[in-house]
N, C-alpha and C positions, 0 to 999 in steps of 0.2 A: 503493499499500499504506501509504501514511503517512497519508494521507486517510481512510483507510477502516479504521486501524487495523486492520490484519491482519499474521502473519507470511508469509504465501505468497500466490501467486497462481496461477488455474489461468487457461489462456489455451486457446484451441482453436477448427477450424472442421469445419465440417458440410458435408461432399458428398455430393449423391443424384444418382446414375446408373443410370440403369434403376430397378429394382426394390429396389435396393439403398443403403445407405446408411450413409457412414464419418465418426467420428469421429476427429478429432485432436486428443489436447491436452497437454497440456504444465504439470508443476508447477513455478511458480520462485523462487527465491529473492529478494527486491527488493533486496536487500542486498549480493548479490555479480552478479546475472545469470544465477544458475548455475543450469542447467537439470536438476532433482534426480530428475525420469525425465519420460518422453516415451510415451503411448503410441496406438497406430491401432487402432478397432476398428470391425469393420463387422457389419453384419445386413441380413438382407433388410428390404424395408420394413414389412412386416407386424410384423417385431421392434423397433418403435422403442424400444416402453415399456423393454422387454429392454436395449437399448439404453442407454441413459439409466441405470438401476441397474446394467449391467454399470463406466458410468463410475464412478457414486458409489461404485462399490466401490474402483475402483483411485485413487479421490481417496484414501478413507479409508486403501487400504492406503497410499497415498505419505506421507500425515501420520501415519499410525501409528496411527491414530484405534483407539476402542475401539468397535465396537458393543454395541448392547444385543442379546439375544436376539429383542427382537419388532424394531428396524431390519433384523436380517439377514435375518429372515422376509419384510418385507414386502419387502426389496431381491429374495427369490430368487424375489416372486411375482409376475409379470407375464401375462397374456394377451395374445397377437396381438390385433391390431387393422388390422382396415380402412385403408391409409392415408389414402384420399382422406377416411375419415370422421376421421382423425386431426387433415387437413389442416383441416377444419371445426371440430372443436373448438379445433383452438389457433385459426383467427380467433375464433372465441364467449369465447373466453378475453379475447382483446384486448379486445373490443366494453365485455366485461360491466366491464371496467377502465375506461373510458371514464366511467361514472357518470352519465350523459347518457340522454333520452328516446331519443332516435334508439339509441344505442348498447344499450342493453337491449334496443331491438326487434330490433337484428340478432344479437345475440346470441342471442336466442330462434331464430333463424330460424337460425343455422349451427351451433346446436347440436341443435335438431330434426333438420336436414339429419345430422347426423352419426350421431345417433341412428337414422334413413331408412337410412343406407348400413350402419350395423353396430348389431342394437340390443341384443347382449350386451356391449359397449363401457361398461362400469360409468361410466368417469369422466363421460362425455360425461352422464348423467343428472342423478349428482349436481350438475354443474357446471348444468344446466338448474333445479335446486332451488334453488341458493345466488344464479342470477341473480334467480329471483323474490323471493327473499328482499330483494335489494337493491330489487328493484321495491316491494314494500311499504313500506320504509322513507322512499323517494323519493319514496311515491304516485305511483307511475307505471302501478301496475294495482294493481283493485280490492279491495279486502280480501278479497270472498267469490272469486273468482275466483284472485287469487295461491294463498289459502291451498288450495285444493281442488286446484291444479294441484303447490302446493309433497307436499300429503301421497300425488297420486299418485305425482309423480318422483320422490320417497325412496321412498317403499317399492318400488319394481322397483331403484333404486342398492343400495338396502342387501338384496333379494334375489338381486340377481347376485354384491355383494361387501359382504358386513358389514366389514370392516375400513376402508370408507371412513367418515371423519367428515364431511364437509362433510353430508352430508342431512341429519345430524341438529341441526348447527346451523341449516339451512334449517328445519326442525320447531322449534327454539327462537324464532326467529322470530317465527312464525306465532304459535304460543302467546303471547307477547308481545304483538304488535303489536296485533292482530286480537282475542286475548280477553284479555288481563291476565290471564293465567292463569303467575304469574310463578314458580311450582313447578312446575309442568309446564315452562318453561322451561326453570330450573335444569337441571332431570332430562336434559333432552335435551343442554344445552348440558356438560355432565358428558362425557356419551356421548358427545358429540364428539369432546371432550379428550382422552378415552382412544384413540379411532380415530385413525389417519393422517390429518390433515387440511391443508387449504393454508392458505397466509399469506392468505389471501382472508377464509378461513372465521375463522380467527383477527380478523383485523379487522375481521370481523362483531357478534363477541363485544363487541372494546372499543367497539364503536357502541352496544351494547345495556347496558353497563354508564354510557358518559356519558349514554342519555338515558334512563336512569332515578336520575340526581342520585351515579352510583360513580364522583366521576370522577377521583378516585387512582387506583383499581382500572382504570379504563382506560387513564389515563397509562402505568400498570407494563407493562400489556399493548402499547400502541405503543412504547415505546423497544424491549421487547421485538422486537419485529417490526423496527424499525429495526436494531437490532444484527443480527437474520439478515441483511435488505435494505435497506443504508444509503442505494442509489439508488431506490427507490422511493418519487415523490413522498407519492402515497395515506398513507402512514404518517406523514410528515412534517403533512399536514395533521389528520389526523385527532386526530393528539398535539394541534396548534396548538388546533384546538375545545374539548379539554378544559380547556387551558390555560386558554382565554379565558372559560369557565364560573366554573371558580375566579378570575376577577379578576387570572391574570398574563397581563396583555394585552402585555408585555415579551418572554417567552417566549413567548407566543403567534406574536408578530409574527416571530421570530427562525425558528421552526418551518416560520414561510411562507414564509420568503425562501427558508429551507433547502430548500424545495418547488419554488419558482420556478428554483432552478438547476439542479435535477433535472429538470424535468420544465416549463417556461413553459407547457402547453396544458391539465392541469390543474383544470378551469372549479370545483374547492372552495375552491381556496387563494385565488380572486378572489374568492369569496362571503366569506370570514369578513374575508378583507382589507376591502374596500368598510366592512362591520360599524362593524369596528376604526378605521378613517380617518373612519369619519363621526361616529364617540364623542368622538371625540380632537377635530372642529372644522375636520380638515384637507379641505374640500371639494373642491380640483381632483384630490389623490390617489383620494379616494371617489370621485367619477365617473369616473377610470381604471376603477379594479379592475372598479367594478359595468360598467363596458360591456366589458373583457376576460371577465368572466364569464358576461354574456349571449353574449359573442360564442363562447365557449369551450363555452358551454352547448347552441348550438346554437339560439340565439334564446330558449330563455327556460331557468331550471332551478329545481331543487326550493324555494329559499328567496328568491328574486326578488323578490315583493311583499313581503314583512317586509323586507329588503336596501333596496331601493328608499323603503320609508317611511322607514326609518331616515335615507339619507340625505335626502329633503324635511325629514323634523323638522328636520337639521341647519343645514340651508340657511334654514327656518322658514318653508317651504311647505308651511302645513296645511291649504291646498284642494286641493295635489298631493297630499298624502294620503288626503283623502276622496275623490280620484280615484280612488286605487289599491284603497278601499275597495268603493268601486261597480263595480268591474271586479271583484271577487270577490267581488258578489252571489250569481253561480249557482256559486261555487266550493266544492268542499268541506274548503276549507283552513281551517275556523274558526279554529281555534288561533293562524295566524300573524294571520288576523284581528283577534282578539282582543289580541294584544301591540300591534297598529296600533291601537287602540281604547284601549287602556290610555296609550300614547302621543299621545294627543290628548286626555289627560288626561277620558275617559269611562270610571270605572269601572263601572256600572249595563252599559253595553253591554259590556266587559271581561268581566264574568262573567254576562251571560247569552251570549255567544258561547263562552265554556265549557264552559258545560252544553248547547248545543246540538254542541260535539266531541264529549260525552261521549257522547251520545243517538248520533251519526254513527259512532262509536268511529275518531277524525280520526287518520290515521298519523302528525300533527305532536303529538300531544298528549303523549306523554310526555315530548320532548325539551323542548317549552317550555314545560310544567309543573318539568320539575325540571332543567333547563341554561340556563335562559335569563336571561341575570341584567337583563334589562331587567323584569322582571316579580317579581323577588327582593322588593322592598319591602311586596308583596302576601302573604307568605306567611304573616303572624301573623294576616290578617283571616280569623274563623270563614267567609266563603260560598268562600275559595280555598280552607282546609284542608278543607271541604264535597268539594271537587268533586276535590282530592288522595285522600281516604277514599274515592271511587266508583269511581275507578280504582286501588285500591291503592296507593297512592305514602306514603311516608312524611311527616310533616305538622311536621317539624321544621326548622329555620332552619335553611340550609346556610350 
């Protein structure tokens, strides 16, 4: 309780027997170890979502929390769900949170199985939309097919339950990443925030703020998520990326080390640690983190080419950097290639690759232009500002 800065702790156990689920929970005063209240609730497995809502109401009463009318209505509304469909939904959520190519593919499989078992379970449709939004960000799914899937499944989720915000967040990402339609994206994010939404959806909003150069706003979002869920490594990692973008490497490192203590298997942490250590000239540490990122990412990961090139530059291995460039010759990650070209001192090639990234609607282009410190020295160049204008980003120096 002291570490999490909380006044009380909820502990509990879940037992499933046949088609009945029982939850035993206790509210504990950490100062005295006194049990303030204890409850045992059970429902048929098909009503497991209702059971979750029952527990939430009981906890709210136990701590004398005042629920808003919207919160009360949300907790009162829960539809039955096929227990097997719910299990597949939970497995999909677990895989989606990994943020790896394999995790994305498995999450889609699980969510589709959930929908096949219970096509009326709106949260599975919403989760499928959200995982495809992350697929766009990480370039795991192509722009056209990813956007088409998001549009289709978001519409289905909203038709089943318009109180869900996650489909709107997914639509916002599609408008931002694929169309560079910032006004439409902001409207979708607003609609998502007005509805009940997951912390993954809120984190997605933080990401979009970061990648469009609004790092301070992203920091506020991620700090809010950490207040809600201090033991989720992803929030600490995302916070670190924003700190890195504004030049506060000490805060970025501290956030990353916190993430490692929470979950040492989350690959995003090691992505950024390898960049920070490379920039600081700490080659052995950078190599160690780069290797961990590859291992945790399942052999490859979103920003691996750039991280590898930055490490090779720190080692003075320009031949190795050119090898990475050649390996990306048939790869759509033009924006990452542009950063590598700049690190090699090839300014003309940098701009040529950025222009190709614009033409290809490269999913990395927004964060490379707005949030990558390596390219900040170029922001006053006329060609760089021309690229920023083509994608609708501000041209002021960060």
